[in-house]
MDAnalysis code that builds the backbone (N, CA, C; Angstrom):
import MDAnalysis as mda
import numpy as np

u = mda.Universe.empty(639, n_residues=213, atom_resindex=np.repeat(np.arange(213), 3), trajectory=True)
u.add_TopologyAttr("name", ["N", "CA", "C"] * 213)
u.add_TopologyAttr("resid", np.arange(1, 214))
u.add_TopologyAttr("resname", ["MET", "ILE", "LEU", "LEU", "THR", "GLY", "PHE", "GLU", "PRO", "PHE", "GLY", "GLN", "ASP", "ASP", "VAL", "ASN", "PRO", "SER", "TRP", "HIS", "ALA", "VAL", "ARG", "ARG", "ALA", "GLN", "ASP", "ILE", "LEU", "ARG", "ALA", "GLU", "GLY", "LEU", "VAL", "VAL", "GLU", "ALA", "ARG", "GLU", "LEU", "PRO", "CYS", "VAL", "PHE", "GLY", "ASP", "SER", "ALA", "THR", "THR", "LEU", "SER", "GLU", "ALA", "MET", "ALA", "THR", "ILE", "ASN", "PRO", "GLU", "LEU", "VAL", "VAL", "CYS", "VAL", "GLY", "LEU", "ALA", "GLY", "GLY", "ARG", "ALA", "ARG", "ILE", "SER", "LEU", "GLU", "ARG", "VAL", "ALA", "ILE", "ASN", "CYS", "ASP", "ASP", "ALA", "ARG", "ILE", "PRO", "ASP", "ASN", "LYS", "GLY", "GLN", "LYS", "PRO", "VAL", "ASP", "GLU", "GLU", "VAL", "VAL", "PRO", "GLY", "GLY", "PRO", "ALA", "ALA", "TYR", "PHE", "SER", "THR", "LEU", "PRO", "ILE", "LYS", "ALA", "ALA", "LEU", "ARG", "ASP", "LEU", "GLN", "ILE", "ALA", "GLY", "ILE", "LYS", "GLY", "GLU", "VAL", "SER", "GLN", "SER", "ALA", "GLY", "THR", "TYR", "VAL", "CYS", "ASN", "HIS", "LEU", "PHE", "TYR", "ALA", "LEU", "MET", "HIS", "LEU", "LEU", "ALA", "SER", "THR", "PRO", "THR", "VAL", "ARG", "GLY", "GLY", "PHE", "VAL", "HIS", "ILE", "PRO", "TYR", "LEU", "PRO", "GLU", "GLN", "VAL", "SER", "PRO", "GLU", "SER", "GLY", "THR", "PRO", "SER", "MET", "PRO", "LEU", "GLU", "SER", "MET", "ALA", "GLU", "GLY", "LEU", "ALA", "VAL", "VAL", "VAL", "ARG", "THR", "ALA", "LEU", "ARG", "THR", "GLN", "VAL", "ASP", "ALA", "ALA", "LEU", "SER", "ALA", "GLY", "ALA", "ILE", "HIS"])
u.atoms.positions = np.array([
    [31.528, -54.696, -47.932],
    [32.245, -53.886, -48.647],
    [32.855, -52.810, -48.368],
    [34.257, -52.330, -49.020],
    [35.243, -51.925, -48.824],
    [35.395, -51.050, -49.433],
    [35.652, -49.663, -49.645],
    [36.362, -48.942, -50.597],
    [37.088, -48.198, -50.496],
    [38.358, -48.032, -51.429],
    [39.516, -47.551, -51.323],
    [39.538, -46.558, -52.945],
    [40.077, -45.295, -52.183],
    [40.662, -44.888, -53.775],
    [41.910, -43.838, -53.630],
    [42.352, -43.554, -54.445],
    [43.798, -43.066, -54.722],
    [44.058, -42.074, -55.929],
    [44.741, -40.962, -56.035],
    [44.640, -40.116, -57.442],
    [45.781, -40.570, -58.447],
    [45.449, -40.816, -59.584],
    [46.449, -40.390, -60.407],
    [47.446, -39.278, -60.275],
    [48.507, -39.260, -60.921],
    [49.486, -38.159, -60.574],
    [49.063, -36.755, -61.160],
    [49.539, -35.580, -60.402],
    [49.551, -34.855, -60.576],
    [50.479, -33.113, -60.875],
    [50.562, -32.291, -61.065],
    [51.166, -31.309, -61.032],
    [52.936, -31.958, -61.631],
    [53.679, -32.090, -61.025],
    [55.467, -32.303, -61.642],
    [55.608, -34.034, -61.362],
    [54.856, -34.413, -60.129],
    [55.044, -35.185, -59.809],
    [54.823, -37.106, -61.328],
    [55.612, -37.867, -61.028],
    [55.333, -38.762, -61.900],
    [54.389, -39.879, -61.489],
    [54.485, -39.773, -60.360],
    [53.774, -40.912, -59.416],
    [53.099, -40.181, -58.020],
    [51.622, -41.161, -57.705],
    [51.323, -40.194, -56.804],
    [50.920, -41.456, -55.983],
    [51.859, -41.690, -55.184],
    [51.504, -42.802, -53.606],
    [50.389, -42.944, -53.198],
    [49.635, -42.464, -53.727],
    [48.401, -42.578, -52.419],
    [47.983, -43.763, -53.332],
    [47.928, -44.189, -54.870],
    [46.872, -45.106, -55.925],
    [48.085, -46.233, -55.290],
    [49.277, -46.225, -55.047],
    [50.338, -47.265, -54.956],
    [49.653, -47.713, -53.708],
    [50.081, -46.588, -52.564],
    [49.593, -47.186, -51.370],
    [47.967, -47.914, -51.418],
    [47.261, -47.491, -51.961],
    [45.991, -47.688, -51.853],
    [45.849, -49.551, -52.353],
    [46.217, -49.197, -53.500],
    [46.560, -50.929, -54.302],
    [47.008, -52.136, -53.060],
    [47.874, -51.697, -51.923],
    [49.140, -52.306, -51.653],
    [47.700, -52.386, -50.502],
    [47.388, -51.436, -49.677],
    [46.194, -51.976, -48.967],
    [45.308, -52.732, -49.045],
    [44.730, -53.017, -50.165],
    [44.292, -53.803, -50.782],
    [44.402, -54.671, -50.581],
    [45.944, -55.107, -50.938],
    [46.265, -56.901, -51.177],
    [46.366, -57.151, -49.676],
    [47.023, -56.084, -48.811],
    [47.013, -56.489, -47.724],
    [45.336, -56.871, -46.934],
    [44.665, -56.362, -47.042],
    [43.418, -56.444, -46.531],
    [42.105, -57.723, -46.976],
    [42.781, -57.687, -48.279],
    [42.121, -59.132, -49.235],
    [42.475, -60.124, -48.201],
    [43.847, -60.096, -48.075],
    [44.404, -61.332, -47.641],
    [44.007, -61.745, -46.287],
    [43.491, -61.063, -45.564],
    [43.089, -61.049, -43.968],
    [41.200, -61.284, -44.505],
    [40.705, -61.575, -45.898],
    [39.636, -61.995, -45.955],
    [38.543, -60.885, -45.691],
    [38.831, -59.681, -46.067],
    [38.112, -58.957, -46.394],
    [38.133, -58.456, -47.776],
    [36.506, -57.918, -47.927],
    [36.256, -57.378, -49.332],
    [36.300, -56.135, -49.892],
    [37.645, -55.844, -50.385],
    [37.905, -54.440, -50.434],
    [37.976, -54.357, -52.301],
    [37.515, -53.648, -52.892],
    [37.957, -52.571, -53.687],
    [38.430, -51.417, -54.263],
    [39.607, -50.851, -55.001],
    [40.346, -49.719, -54.835],
    [39.898, -49.548, -56.339],
    [40.064, -47.950, -56.550],
    [39.804, -46.919, -57.682],
    [40.901, -45.971, -57.884],
    [40.907, -45.465, -58.676],
    [42.122, -44.560, -59.280],
    [40.858, -43.693, -59.782],
    [41.056, -42.507, -59.057],
    [40.437, -41.130, -59.413],
    [41.206, -40.196, -60.008],
    [40.777, -39.547, -60.958],
    [41.417, -38.210, -61.935],
    [41.806, -37.022, -61.109],
    [42.793, -36.571, -60.473],
    [42.931, -35.072, -60.038],
    [42.283, -34.238, -60.893],
    [41.108, -34.108, -60.968],
    [40.936, -32.957, -61.353],
    [38.834, -32.742, -60.640],
    [38.676, -31.347, -60.771],
    [38.087, -30.797, -60.177],
    [36.415, -31.511, -60.936],
    [35.665, -31.587, -60.159],
    [33.836, -32.333, -60.565],
    [34.219, -33.502, -60.890],
    [35.389, -34.318, -61.926],
    [35.414, -35.634, -62.086],
    [35.780, -36.653, -61.536],
    [36.574, -36.165, -60.498],
    [37.026, -36.995, -59.040],
    [35.706, -37.440, -58.568],
    [34.971, -36.139, -58.333],
    [33.720, -36.443, -57.570],
    [32.620, -38.123, -58.438],
    [32.829, -37.236, -59.622],
    [31.757, -37.815, -60.455],
    [31.983, -39.396, -60.594],
    [33.442, -39.341, -60.754],
    [34.125, -41.147, -60.760],
    [33.808, -41.618, -59.387],
    [33.701, -41.106, -58.472],
    [33.709, -41.722, -56.641],
    [32.388, -41.804, -56.566],
    [31.374, -41.025, -56.871],
    [30.066, -41.139, -56.759],
    [29.407, -42.511, -58.135],
    [29.934, -42.406, -59.303],
    [29.643, -43.895, -59.957],
    [30.350, -45.116, -59.535],
    [31.401, -45.123, -58.744],
    [32.001, -46.501, -58.363],
    [31.200, -46.699, -57.005],
    [30.650, -45.670, -55.918],
    [30.083, -45.977, -54.731],
    [28.509, -46.670, -55.233],
    [27.764, -46.065, -56.323],
    [27.045, -46.861, -57.194],
    [27.123, -47.982, -57.091],
    [28.319, -48.858, -58.264],
    [28.192, -49.983, -58.681],
    [28.896, -50.508, -56.829],
    [29.360, -50.343, -56.366],
    [30.237, -51.552, -55.256],
    [29.290, -51.142, -53.994],
    [28.522, -50.223, -53.715],
    [27.290, -50.379, -52.603],
    [28.582, -49.941, -51.197],
    [29.555, -49.754, -50.952],
    [30.734, -50.167, -49.335],
    [29.696, -49.401, -48.543],
    [30.441, -50.471, -47.346],
    [29.879, -49.679, -45.992],
    [30.840, -48.707, -45.598],
    [31.904, -48.975, -45.961],
    [33.406, -47.720, -45.981],
    [34.010, -46.995, -47.125],
    [34.014, -46.219, -47.007],
    [35.245, -45.586, -48.207],
    [36.028, -44.668, -47.299],
    [37.266, -45.318, -47.969],
    [38.389, -44.131, -47.702],
    [38.998, -43.479, -48.620],
    [38.950, -42.137, -49.041],
    [39.541, -42.038, -49.820],
    [41.147, -41.774, -49.423],
    [41.972, -41.378, -50.237],
    [43.523, -41.345, -50.168],
    [43.958, -39.856, -51.119],
    [45.054, -39.426, -50.912],
    [45.408, -38.667, -51.356],
    [47.089, -38.386, -50.900],
    [47.750, -37.398, -51.268],
    [48.888, -37.376, -51.654],
    [49.530, -35.554, -50.575],
    [49.711, -35.183, -49.628],
    [50.460, -33.942, -49.378],
    [51.509, -34.087, -48.933],
    [52.281, -33.419, -50.096],
    [53.587, -33.844, -49.789],
    [54.214, -32.821, -48.981],
    [54.996, -32.949, -48.135],
    [56.071, -32.109, -47.339],
    [55.858, -32.550, -45.907],
    [53.822, -33.543, -45.699],
    [53.923, -33.933, -44.466],
    [54.750, -35.179, -44.408],
    [54.873, -35.247, -42.639],
    [56.158, -36.309, -42.314],
    [54.997, -37.355, -42.162],
    [53.441, -37.320, -41.737],
    [52.759, -38.549, -41.080],
    [51.653, -38.623, -42.028],
    [50.920, -40.254, -41.993],
    [49.489, -40.643, -42.102],
    [48.984, -39.563, -41.730],
    [48.066, -38.610, -42.308],
    [46.735, -37.350, -41.777],
    [45.576, -37.929, -42.198],
    [45.002, -38.078, -40.832],
    [43.609, -38.460, -40.889],
    [43.064, -37.187, -40.920],
    [42.034, -36.950, -41.828],
    [41.349, -35.436, -42.043],
    [40.624, -35.624, -41.287],
    [40.015, -34.177, -40.258],
    [38.807, -33.990, -39.647],
    [37.503, -33.526, -40.443],
    [38.124, -32.337, -41.448],
    [36.760, -31.680, -41.998],
    [37.476, -31.303, -43.131],
    [35.696, -31.303, -44.179],
    [36.061, -30.896, -45.344],
    [35.389, -29.555, -45.471],
    [36.228, -28.276, -46.316],
    [34.702, -27.434, -46.260],
    [34.267, -26.783, -47.590],
    [33.388, -26.537, -48.010],
    [32.652, -26.761, -48.827],
    [33.215, -25.287, -50.125],
    [34.342, -25.746, -50.197],
    [35.222, -24.409, -51.039],
    [36.680, -24.220, -52.043],
    [36.228, -24.738, -53.135],
    [37.692, -24.644, -54.129],
    [38.437, -23.432, -54.291],
    [39.604, -23.663, -53.977],
    [40.833, -22.274, -54.343],
    [41.947, -22.857, -54.862],
    [42.217, -23.011, -56.180],
    [43.621, -23.962, -56.428],
    [44.753, -22.928, -56.690],
    [45.672, -23.519, -56.067],
    [47.085, -22.794, -56.371],
    [47.450, -23.329, -57.778],
    [47.272, -24.591, -58.230],
    [47.664, -24.850, -59.098],
    [46.728, -25.613, -60.237],
    [47.068, -25.448, -61.278],
    [45.601, -26.317, -62.280],
    [45.944, -27.581, -61.678],
    [44.843, -28.080, -61.943],
    [44.182, -29.386, -62.171],
    [44.037, -29.474, -62.999],
    [44.471, -31.453, -63.423],
    [44.916, -32.208, -64.890],
    [44.287, -31.503, -66.060],
    [43.442, -30.823, -66.017],
    [42.439, -30.167, -66.821],
    [42.534, -29.184, -67.446],
    [43.481, -28.378, -66.428],
    [43.766, -27.260, -66.380],
    [42.895, -26.365, -65.637],
    [41.965, -26.769, -64.779],
    [41.117, -25.661, -64.404],
    [41.746, -25.497, -62.813],
    [41.657, -23.991, -62.725],
    [42.152, -23.464, -61.423],
    [40.821, -22.876, -60.586],
    [39.797, -23.345, -60.480],
    [38.982, -22.307, -59.565],
    [39.305, -21.749, -58.184],
    [38.871, -20.647, -58.442],
    [39.392, -19.842, -56.902],
    [37.560, -19.415, -55.977],
    [37.721, -19.498, -55.108],
    [36.866, -19.313, -53.707],
    [35.513, -20.003, -54.995],
    [35.376, -21.060, -55.105],
    [33.985, -21.691, -55.765],
    [33.716, -22.911, -54.545],
    [32.594, -22.974, -54.673],
    [32.081, -24.326, -53.720],
    [31.885, -25.309, -54.447],
    [32.263, -26.317, -53.699],
    [32.164, -27.391, -53.871],
    [30.784, -28.315, -54.404],
    [29.711, -27.866, -53.835],
    [28.660, -28.099, -53.755],
    [27.670, -26.896, -53.383],
    [27.308, -25.981, -54.685],
    [26.809, -24.823, -54.422],
    [25.329, -25.235, -53.683],
    [25.274, -24.135, -52.780],
    [24.164, -24.176, -51.583],
    [24.703, -25.190, -50.457],
    [25.555, -25.455, -50.388],
    [25.388, -26.859, -49.453],
    [26.394, -26.116, -48.002],
    [26.330, -27.074, -47.155],
    [26.713, -26.584, -45.794],
    [28.638, -26.194, -45.790],
    [28.632, -25.022, -44.936],
    [30.002, -24.528, -45.106],
    [30.952, -26.027, -44.690],
    [30.663, -27.176, -43.915],
    [31.527, -28.443, -43.896],
    [31.163, -29.408, -43.531],
    [31.686, -30.364, -43.911],
    [31.276, -31.911, -43.673],
    [32.267, -32.568, -42.089],
    [32.450, -33.222, -41.112],
    [33.260, -33.682, -40.716],
    [33.128, -35.300, -41.180],
    [34.523, -35.592, -41.112],
    [34.736, -36.761, -41.367],
    [33.783, -37.713, -40.497],
    [33.183, -39.264, -40.883],
    [32.617, -40.274, -39.821],
    [33.457, -41.175, -39.855],
    [34.754, -41.137, -40.077],
    [35.943, -42.226, -39.534],
    [36.161, -42.131, -38.219],
    [36.308, -43.078, -37.037],
    [36.730, -43.023, -36.077],
    [38.428, -42.299, -36.024],
    [38.533, -41.268, -36.511],
    [39.635, -40.600, -36.639],
    [40.548, -41.007, -35.176],
    [40.418, -40.626, -34.018],
    [40.998, -40.506, -32.849],
    [41.414, -41.757, -32.539],
    [40.240, -43.102, -32.632],
    [40.810, -44.572, -32.800],
    [41.579, -44.945, -33.342],
    [41.980, -44.648, -34.524],
    [42.498, -44.728, -35.762],
    [44.361, -44.362, -35.772],
    [43.940, -42.964, -34.824],
    [45.604, -42.014, -34.236],
    [46.227, -43.307, -33.554],
    [45.249, -43.914, -32.613],
    [45.976, -44.502, -31.543],
    [46.478, -46.027, -31.937],
    [45.838, -46.227, -32.664],
    [46.313, -47.786, -33.163],
    [47.216, -47.424, -34.305],
    [47.435, -46.222, -35.123],
    [48.854, -45.996, -35.760],
    [50.106, -46.481, -34.694],
    [49.743, -45.510, -33.490],
    [50.661, -45.303, -32.664],
    [51.131, -46.203, -31.653],
    [50.216, -47.265, -31.821],
    [50.441, -48.821, -31.259],
    [51.397, -49.882, -32.368],
    [50.740, -49.364, -33.996],
    [51.581, -50.417, -34.618],
    [53.285, -49.630, -35.103],
    [53.270, -48.393, -34.559],
    [54.267, -48.283, -35.106],
    [54.715, -47.182, -36.297],
    [53.353, -46.521, -36.254],
    [53.366, -46.079, -37.943],
    [53.291, -44.800, -37.503],
    [53.594, -43.717, -37.819],
    [53.456, -41.815, -37.684],
    [52.443, -41.404, -38.426],
    [51.415, -40.546, -37.467],
    [50.015, -40.576, -37.846],
    [49.896, -39.435, -37.022],
    [48.562, -38.400, -37.368],
    [48.142, -37.152, -36.518],
    [46.601, -37.173, -37.294],
    [45.971, -36.308, -36.326],
    [44.779, -35.628, -37.039],
    [45.175, -34.511, -37.399],
    [44.592, -34.111, -38.912],
    [44.983, -32.788, -39.366],
    [43.321, -32.479, -39.477],
    [43.288, -30.953, -39.606],
    [42.563, -29.960, -39.250],
    [42.321, -29.665, -40.738],
    [43.030, -29.600, -41.234],
    [42.910, -28.862, -42.834],
    [43.243, -29.994, -44.181],
    [41.773, -29.974, -44.963],
    [42.484, -31.171, -46.016],
    [42.923, -29.871, -47.522],
    [43.073, -28.798, -46.877],
    [43.553, -28.095, -48.087],
    [42.099, -27.306, -48.562],
    [42.695, -27.061, -50.116],
    [41.668, -26.494, -51.203],
    [41.646, -26.974, -52.343],
    [42.442, -27.819, -52.784],
    [42.445, -28.616, -53.365],
    [41.282, -29.814, -54.185],
    [42.018, -30.406, -54.532],
    [41.489, -31.793, -55.455],
    [40.963, -32.502, -54.458],
    [42.093, -32.761, -53.346],
    [41.786, -33.704, -52.125],
    [40.332, -33.352, -51.570],
    [40.395, -31.760, -51.134],
    [39.308, -31.522, -50.124],
    [38.364, -30.783, -50.722],
    [38.286, -31.168, -52.258],
    [36.814, -31.090, -53.270],
    [36.522, -32.821, -52.969],
    [37.047, -33.986, -53.227],
    [36.515, -35.040, -53.385],
    [36.442, -34.908, -51.530],
    [36.970, -34.823, -50.680],
    [36.533, -35.333, -49.606],
    [35.040, -34.306, -49.317],
    [34.873, -33.608, -49.781],
    [33.549, -32.650, -49.451],
    [32.501, -33.293, -50.129],
    [32.729, -33.806, -51.659],
    [32.130, -34.193, -52.203],
    [31.064, -35.785, -51.720],
    [32.485, -36.665, -50.888],
    [31.976, -37.612, -50.529],
    [30.984, -37.751, -49.614],
    [31.700, -36.819, -48.312],
    [30.932, -36.471, -47.168],
    [29.444, -35.891, -47.756],
    [29.486, -34.952, -48.490],
    [27.520, -34.809, -48.898],
    [27.039, -36.101, -49.471],
    [27.697, -37.092, -50.049],
    [27.262, -38.126, -50.586],
    [26.626, -38.947, -49.494],
    [27.463, -38.666, -48.598],
    [27.274, -39.783, -47.476],
    [26.214, -39.022, -46.549],
    [25.934, -37.855, -46.567],
    [25.086, -37.127, -45.483],
    [22.987, -37.977, -45.775],
    [23.342, -38.190, -46.924],
    [21.987, -39.171, -47.467],
    [21.697, -40.867, -46.951],
    [23.299, -40.920, -46.245],
    [23.517, -42.627, -46.240],
    [24.171, -43.041, -45.560],
    [23.360, -42.399, -44.014],
    [24.014, -42.302, -42.099],
    [24.244, -43.845, -42.283],
    [24.234, -45.180, -42.758],
    [24.499, -46.307, -42.504],
    [26.230, -46.658, -43.367],
    [26.526, -45.376, -44.233],
    [27.906, -45.595, -45.010],
    [28.672, -44.492, -44.228],
    [29.662, -45.307, -43.679],
    [30.921, -44.106, -42.755],
    [32.452, -43.677, -44.052],
    [32.489, -42.769, -43.678],
    [33.998, -43.087, -44.859],
    [34.800, -41.058, -44.384],
    [35.969, -40.933, -44.838],
    [36.228, -39.908, -44.890],
    [37.890, -39.867, -46.011],
    [38.965, -39.100, -45.118],
    [39.537, -38.856, -46.262],
    [41.415, -39.103, -45.529],
    [42.631, -39.798, -45.998],
    [43.388, -39.933, -45.977],
    [44.167, -39.369, -46.268],
    [45.395, -38.124, -45.881],
    [46.504, -37.855, -46.550],
    [47.976, -38.077, -46.253],
    [48.538, -38.897, -47.080],
    [49.950, -39.516, -46.816],
    [51.084, -39.032, -47.409],
    [52.251, -39.003, -47.114],
    [53.553, -38.779, -47.240],
    [53.802, -38.643, -48.774],
    [55.443, -38.067, -49.213],
    [55.700, -38.613, -50.696],
    [56.835, -40.159, -50.108],
    [56.802, -40.737, -51.229],
    [57.856, -42.020, -51.018],
    [58.918, -41.454, -50.948],
    [59.945, -42.445, -50.560],
    [61.366, -42.113, -50.364],
    [62.003, -41.541, -51.613],
    [61.810, -42.662, -52.376],
    [62.012, -42.405, -54.072],
    [61.521, -40.582, -54.636],
    [61.299, -40.523, -54.034],
    [60.686, -38.963, -54.690],
    [60.950, -37.871, -54.279],
    [62.072, -38.239, -52.790],
    [62.411, -37.143, -52.371],
    [63.791, -37.231, -52.624],
    [65.071, -36.193, -52.625],
    [66.427, -36.462, -51.883],
    [66.832, -35.867, -51.058],
    [67.572, -36.852, -50.464],
    [67.809, -37.029, -49.278],
    [68.588, -35.229, -48.239],
    [69.249, -34.934, -49.575],
    [69.594, -33.645, -48.720],
    [68.460, -32.344, -48.686],
    [67.235, -32.381, -49.518],
    [66.334, -31.442, -49.320],
    [65.750, -31.756, -48.537],
    [65.537, -32.861, -47.375],
    [65.223, -32.623, -45.826],
    [63.662, -32.994, -46.001],
    [62.641, -33.228, -47.339],
    [61.527, -33.555, -47.238],
    [61.352, -34.667, -46.827],
    [59.988, -34.861, -46.033],
    [59.705, -35.799, -45.327],
    [59.008, -37.020, -46.137],
    [59.180, -38.297, -45.895],
    [58.784, -39.441, -46.970],
    [58.232, -40.534, -45.779],
    [57.530, -41.571, -46.666],
    [57.551, -42.820, -45.591],
    [57.351, -43.962, -46.421],
    [58.252, -45.422, -46.020],
    [57.661, -46.495, -46.963],
    [56.607, -46.752, -47.695],
    [56.635, -47.352, -48.302],
    [55.176, -47.461, -49.456],
    [54.369, -48.722, -48.795],
    [54.982, -49.479, -47.877],
    [54.601, -50.235, -47.030],
    [54.261, -50.032, -45.425],
    [55.039, -49.508, -45.039],
    [54.480, -48.444, -43.822],
    [52.862, -47.699, -44.213],
    [52.768, -46.945, -45.281],
    [51.768, -45.975, -45.575],
    [50.551, -47.564, -46.277],
    [51.203, -48.306, -46.599],
    [49.958, -49.180, -46.935],
    [49.170, -49.963, -45.604],
    [50.467, -50.235, -44.884],
    [49.526, -50.829, -43.498],
    [49.221, -49.792, -42.536],
    [49.490, -48.573, -42.660],
    [48.517, -47.094, -42.132],
    [47.408, -47.245, -42.321],
    [46.918, -47.469, -43.948],
    [45.397, -47.127, -44.091],
    [44.574, -48.414, -44.223],
    [45.504, -49.812, -44.165],
    [44.835, -51.277, -43.333],
    [44.611, -51.085, -41.994],
    [45.269, -50.094, -41.233],
    [45.109, -49.875, -39.758],
    [43.796, -49.451, -39.730],
    [43.640, -47.998, -40.425],
    [42.108, -47.060, -40.352],
    [40.930, -47.758, -40.794],
    [41.071, -48.880, -41.784],
    [40.135, -49.710, -41.853],
    [39.474, -50.926, -40.895],
    [40.816, -51.570, -41.127],
    [40.703, -52.117, -39.398],
    [39.319, -51.443, -38.233],
    [40.852, -50.308, -37.713],
    [39.644, -49.689, -37.052],
    [38.242, -49.258, -37.121],
    [37.845, -48.599, -38.329],
    [36.447, -48.241, -38.782],
    [35.707, -49.076, -38.758],
    [36.130, -50.536, -38.829],
    [35.260, -51.615, -39.188],
    [34.710, -52.155, -37.403],
    [35.817, -52.257, -36.306],
    [35.246, -52.073, -34.872],
    [34.981, -51.331, -34.259],
    [35.326, -50.493, -34.634],
    [34.794, -49.269, -33.823],
    [33.452, -48.233, -33.965],
    [32.526, -48.580, -33.196],
    [31.301, -47.216, -33.721],
    [31.144, -46.087, -32.999],
    [31.863, -45.934, -31.516],
    [32.384, -44.633, -30.925],
    [33.635, -44.074, -31.174],
    [33.822, -43.160, -31.668],
    [35.334, -42.767, -31.567],
    [36.169, -42.936, -30.427],
    [37.001, -42.610, -30.114],
    [38.067, -42.618, -28.655],
    [38.135, -41.112, -28.070],
    [38.415, -40.679, -27.072],
    [38.041, -39.234, -26.630],
    [39.205, -38.947, -26.450],
    [40.197, -38.802, -27.263],
    [41.577, -38.660, -27.164],
    [42.524, -37.092, -27.577],
    [43.065, -37.054, -27.519],
    [43.438, -35.036, -27.242],
    [43.980, -35.278, -28.656],
    [44.172, -34.505, -29.696],
    [44.481, -34.399, -30.879],
    [44.558, -32.972, -31.657],
    [44.137, -32.259, -30.761],
    [44.035, -30.925, -31.787],
    [45.171, -30.550, -32.067],
    [45.398, -29.407, -32.428],
    [46.082, -28.416, -32.324],
    [46.378, -27.062, -32.082],
    [47.254, -26.065, -31.399],
    [47.341, -24.520, -31.194],
    [47.046, -23.627, -32.690],
    [47.365, -24.501, -33.695],
    [47.609, -23.096, -34.661],
    [47.497, -24.387, -36.226],
])
């Protein structure tokens, strides 16, 4: 069983492409015979992690891929690390705006993704889909959920998971703004690539995908 999650809209956006891309990826993967469930999560500190935990307890997945929007990025971002820090620049959908709070009090400073992110990057490139390994998932609800997921999986080593950020949809940006975007079908196929790679790859590829700054 594979669990995919996306978020509800937040901030000034009426649409969150993560949920649309996750639903489309679910259709693509189900058509290939895989058992996949998609869940929409609230863009709320605390509630997002609780809803994810409840879904995992019900579905009992072997693979979890959580997805969120990173407006301004041009590529599918395979997140490397989640940090134990909530530091919100804008309020979440319940008006919460934590500053320098721990996601899990007393938890480790960080967790690494257990997805094969280097192999997934290679396979995205082969598929002609723009991808990158990202060194920061931010400090908003996306990182909060990513950290909460990896904290849950720390006690369940047979289950792998991680977080992926995606760009805006083309219809969310004006051409004159220069803001990057990606078609829904490309994002959904990219997520499907990540899932396929994770299912067949036990040891990640050793490829250079770091950052200078």
